[in-house]
C-alpha positions as CSV (number, residue, x, y, z in Angstrom):
1,M,7.0,-49.4,81.9
2,E,5.8,-52.9,81.8
3,R,9.3,-54.0,82.4
4,H,9.9,-51.6,85.3
5,N,6.6,-53.4,87.0
6,E,8.0,-56.7,86.4
7,T,11.5,-55.6,88.1
8,K,9.5,-54.5,91.3
9,R,7.5,-57.5,91.6
10,L,10.8,-59.5,91.4
11,K,12.4,-57.4,94.0
12,L,9.8,-57.8,96.6
13,A,9.4,-61.6,95.9
14,L,13.1,-61.8,96.2
15,A,13.0,-59.9,99.5
16,I,10.4,-62.4,101.0
17,S,11.9,-65.7,99.9
18,S,15.5,-64.7,100.9
19,V,14.3,-64.2,104.4
20,Y,12.6,-67.4,104.8
21,F,15.2,-69.6,103.0
22,F,17.6,-69.3,106.1
23,A,14.9,-70.3,108.4
24,E,13.7,-73.2,106.5
25,L,17.1,-74.6,106.0
26,I,18.0,-74.4,109.8
27,A,14.5,-76.0,110.4
28,G,15.4,-78.8,107.8
29,F,18.7,-79.8,109.6
30,M,17.0,-79.6,113.3
31,T,14.1,-81.7,112.2
32,N,16.0,-84.1,109.9
33,S,13.6,-83.9,107.3
34,L,14.5,-84.4,103.6
35,A,11.1,-82.9,102.8
36,L,12.1,-79.6,104.5
37,L,15.4,-79.8,103.0
38,S,14.4,-80.2,99.5
39,D,12.0,-77.4,99.9
40,A,14.7,-75.4,101.3
41,G,16.5,-76.2,98.1
42,H,13.7,-75.1,96.0
43,M,13.8,-71.7,97.7
44,L,17.3,-71.2,97.3
45,S,16.7,-71.8,93.5
46,D,13.6,-69.5,93.8
47,I,16.2,-66.8,94.9
48,G,18.7,-67.7,92.3
49,A,16.1,-67.5,89.9
50,M,14.5,-64.4,90.5
51,A,18.0,-62.8,91.0
52,L,19.1,-63.9,87.4
53,S,15.5,-62.8,86.3
54,L,16.1,-59.2,87.5
55,F,19.7,-59.4,86.1
56,A,18.4,-60.3,82.8
57,F,16.0,-57.5,82.9
58,Y,18.2,-54.7,83.6
59,F,20.9,-56.0,81.4
60,A,18.2,-56.2,78.3
61,K,17.7,-52.5,78.9
62,R,21.1,-52.0,77.3
63,P,21.0,-50.2,73.7
64,A,21.6,-52.0,70.6
65,T,25.4,-51.9,69.2
66,V,26.8,-52.4,65.7
67,E,27.7,-55.7,66.9
68,S,24.2,-56.7,68.5
69,T,22.1,-55.0,66.3
70,Y,18.7,-56.3,68.2
71,G,20.1,-55.4,71.4
72,Y,20.2,-57.8,74.7
73,H,16.7,-58.9,74.9
74,R,17.5,-62.4,74.3
75,V,19.3,-62.5,77.7
76,E,15.7,-62.8,79.2
77,I,15.5,-66.0,77.1
78,L,18.8,-67.4,78.3
79,A,17.6,-66.6,81.9
80,A,14.3,-68.4,81.3
81,L,16.0,-71.7,79.8
82,F,18.7,-71.7,82.7
83,N,15.9,-71.6,85.3
84,G,14.1,-74.4,83.7
85,L,17.4,-76.5,83.3
86,A,18.1,-75.3,87.1
87,L,14.7,-77.0,88.2
88,W,15.7,-80.3,86.4
89,L,19.0,-80.3,88.4
90,I,17.4,-79.7,91.6
91,V,14.9,-82.4,91.0
92,G,17.8,-85.0,90.3
93,I,19.6,-84.0,93.5
94,I,16.2,-84.5,95.6
95,L,15.3,-87.8,93.7
96,A,18.7,-89.2,94.5
97,S,18.6,-88.2,98.2
98,A,14.8,-89.8,98.1
99,F,15.7,-93.0,96.7
100,N,18.5,-93.4,99.3
101,R,16.0,-92.6,102.4
102,L,13.7,-95.5,100.8
103,I,16.2,-98.1,101.8
104,E,16.7,-96.6,105.3
105,P,14.2,-94.1,106.2
106,P,15.5,-92.1,109.2
107,E,13.3,-90.6,112.0
108,V,12.1,-86.9,111.6
109,E,10.8,-84.5,114.1
110,S,7.4,-84.1,112.4
111,T,5.6,-81.3,114.4
112,G,8.5,-79.0,113.7
113,M,8.2,-79.7,110.2
114,I,4.8,-79.2,109.7
115,V,4.9,-75.7,111.3
116,V,7.9,-74.8,109.1
117,A,6.5,-76.2,105.9
118,V,3.0,-74.3,106.7
119,V,4.9,-70.9,107.1
120,G,6.9,-71.7,103.9
121,L,3.5,-72.3,102.1
122,L,2.2,-68.9,102.9
123,V,5.4,-67.2,102.1
124,N,5.2,-69.0,98.6
125,I,1.7,-67.8,98.2
126,A,2.8,-64.4,98.9
127,A,5.8,-64.6,96.5
128,G,3.3,-66.3,93.7
129,V,0.9,-63.8,93.8
130,I,3.2,-61.1,93.7
131,L,4.6,-62.3,90.4
132,F,1.3,-63.9,89.1
133,A,-0.1,-60.6,87.5
134,P,2.7,-60.4,84.6
135,Y,2.9,-64.2,84.1
136,N,2.1,-64.6,80.6
137,H,3.8,-61.4,79.2
138,S,7.7,-62.5,80.0
139,L,9.0,-66.1,79.8
140,N,11.6,-64.6,82.0
141,L,9.3,-63.8,84.6
142,R,7.6,-67.3,84.3
143,G,10.7,-69.1,84.7
144,A,10.8,-67.3,88.5
145,F,7.3,-68.0,88.8
146,L,7.4,-71.8,88.1
147,H,10.4,-71.8,90.5
148,V,7.9,-70.3,93.3
149,V,4.9,-72.6,92.2
150,S,7.3,-75.5,92.5
151,D,8.4,-74.5,95.8
152,A,4.6,-73.9,97.1
153,V,4.0,-77.5,95.8
154,G,7.1,-78.8,97.9
155,S,5.7,-77.1,101.1
156,V,2.4,-78.8,100.4
157,G,3.9,-82.2,100.2
158,A,6.2,-81.4,103.2
159,I,2.9,-80.6,105.4
160,A,1.4,-83.9,103.8
161,A,4.5,-86.0,104.6
162,G,4.7,-84.5,108.1
163,A,0.8,-85.3,108.9
164,V,1.5,-88.8,107.7
165,M,4.3,-89.5,109.9
166,L,2.6,-87.5,113.0
167,A,-0.2,-89.9,112.6
168,T,1.1,-93.1,111.9
169,G,5.1,-92.8,112.3
170,W,5.6,-94.2,108.7
171,Y,8.7,-92.3,107.9
172,L,8.7,-93.8,104.2
173,A,6.4,-91.0,103.7
174,D,9.0,-87.9,103.4
175,P,11.2,-89.6,100.8
176,L,7.8,-90.8,98.8
177,I,6.4,-87.3,98.9
178,S,9.5,-85.8,97.8
179,I,10.0,-88.1,94.8
180,F,6.2,-87.2,93.9
181,I,7.1,-83.7,94.2
182,G,10.1,-83.9,91.9
183,V,8.2,-85.5,89.2
184,L,5.4,-82.7,89.2
185,V,8.4,-80.0,89.0
186,L,9.8,-81.7,86.0
187,F,6.4,-81.8,84.3
188,S,5.9,-78.0,85.0
189,S,9.3,-76.8,84.1
190,W,8.8,-78.8,80.6
191,N,6.9,-76.2,78.7
192,L,9.5,-73.1,79.9
193,V,12.4,-75.1,78.4
194,K,10.5,-75.9,75.4
195,E,9.3,-72.4,74.9
196,S,12.8,-71.0,75.6
197,L,14.5,-73.5,73.0
198,S,11.8,-72.4,70.5
199,I,12.6,-68.6,70.6
200,L,16.4,-69.3,70.5
201,M,15.6,-71.5,67.4
202,Q,13.7,-68.6,65.9
203,S,10.7,-70.7,65.4
204,V,7.1,-68.9,64.9
205,P,5.9,-67.5,68.0
206,K,3.5,-69.6,70.3
207,G,0.0,-68.6,69.7
208,I,0.5,-67.3,66.0
209,R,0.1,-69.4,62.9
210,L,2.0,-68.5,59.8
211,E,-0.8,-69.1,57.6
212,D,-3.1,-66.7,59.7
213,V,-0.2,-64.2,58.9
214,Q,0.1,-64.7,55.1
215,R,-3.5,-64.7,54.5
216,T,-3.7,-61.6,56.8
217,I,-1.0,-59.6,54.7
218,E,-2.9,-60.9,51.4
219,S,-6.0,-59.3,52.5
220,V,-4.3,-55.8,52.6
221,D,-5.5,-53.8,49.6
222,G,-2.9,-53.9,46.7
223,V,-1.1,-57.0,47.7
224,A,-1.4,-59.9,45.2
225,K,0.3,-62.7,47.2
226,V,3.1,-63.1,49.8
227,H,6.3,-65.4,49.8
228,D,9.5,-65.9,51.5
229,L,7.7,-65.3,54.9
230,H,9.5,-65.7,58.1
231,L,8.5,-64.7,62.0
232,W,10.2,-65.1,65.0
233,A,10.5,-63.7,68.6
234,V,13.6,-61.7,69.9
235,T,12.1,-62.4,73.3
236,S,8.8,-62.6,75.0
237,G,6.2,-60.3,73.1
238,I,8.8,-59.0,70.6
239,Y,8.1,-60.0,67.2
240,T,10.0,-59.8,63.9
241,L,8.9,-60.5,60.6
242,S,10.4,-60.5,57.1
243,A,8.6,-61.1,53.8
244,H,8.3,-60.1,50.1
245,A,5.0,-58.9,49.0
246,V,3.8,-58.7,45.4
247,V,2.0,-55.8,44.6
248,E,-0.4,-55.3,42.0
249,N,0.2,-53.3,39.0
250,G,-0.6,-49.7,39.5
251,G,-0.9,-50.1,43.1
252,D,0.5,-47.3,45.3
253,L,3.8,-48.6,47.2
254,H,3.8,-46.4,50.0
255,H,0.1,-47.0,50.7
256,V,0.4,-50.7,50.6
257,L,3.5,-51.0,52.8
258,N,1.6,-48.6,55.4
259,G,-1.2,-51.1,55.2
260,I,0.8,-54.1,55.7
261,E,2.4,-52.6,58.8
262,D,-0.4,-51.3,60.5
263,T,-2.5,-54.6,59.9
264,L,0.4,-56.7,61.3
265,K,0.7,-54.6,64.3
266,Q,-3.1,-54.3,65.0
267,R,-3.8,-58.2,64.4
268,F,-0.5,-59.7,65.6
269,N,1.5,-57.1,67.6
270,I,4.2,-57.3,65.3
271,E,6.2,-54.0,65.0
272,H,9.4,-54.9,63.7
273,T,9.1,-55.6,60.1
274,T,11.1,-55.9,56.9
275,I,8.8,-56.0,53.6
276,Q,10.3,-56.1,50.3
277,L,7.8,-55.1,47.7
278,E,7.7,-56.7,44.1
279,I,5.6,-55.2,41.2
280,E,3.3,-57.9,39.7
281,S,4.5,-59.1,36.4
282,R,2.4,-58.8,33.2
283,E,2.3,-62.7,32.8
284,E,1.2,-62.9,36.6
285,T,-1.7,-60.5,35.8
286,E,-2.6,-62.3,32.6
287,F,-2.6,-65.4,34.6
288,K,-4.7,-64.4,37.2
289,G,-7.3,-63.0,34.7
290,F,-7.3,-65.9,32.7
């Protein structure tokens, strides 16, 4: 149900952004504004990011197979990583164009630029509001949301550049603000790329400490200790754990296993577990008693 709501939000945001992209692209060429053209480039990346996120959600629904036993959930993470890297590429293109304009800044039709940028900002705010609610639940959706946020920042920058040029005639404002926007986008997309790579490398999920998980398992009645503990995310919000749990002598193995699984689900939302139970040896029992 959650993924269904996310796809509906993406479709609506995609429709809004697609309509405005063509208007902004034409206006950018007509006003000769790099800030508007860079903003249109952001908008195009938004469209691509949202389309890719939609594809990833649909593809991830495919059932597991004998070759892909976890299914295709990782497609969402690949889409998030691609969206983050695409932002870096767009920033590189914008920075290269901006530096060229620093040498010889062209004249820009500032009034038209401001009008189009204001409309663009409203469009991005609308798309951002649509995508914001489930932002923290899906890294894939976060990638699309960050594209929209960076585009909104671009619109604000275009408005600021247009106002400066209209008031002072200082056309260096256009490339300078474009450079500033590019740097902000790089910083905002860094965590997206970092978290995507972390999941692909099967690191411990963000917000969970392995030490806390170990202590929680060892607090279950009948568990003496835990070793060979591993925890990773298949995709956003879907965690997998494997561990060896040493059970105290005389303990009910079935009861202990149920206790571990229930505790992990309630405390950390970990539902996919592989727990190997081991009976505590006599030597371990004597040493513990001593």
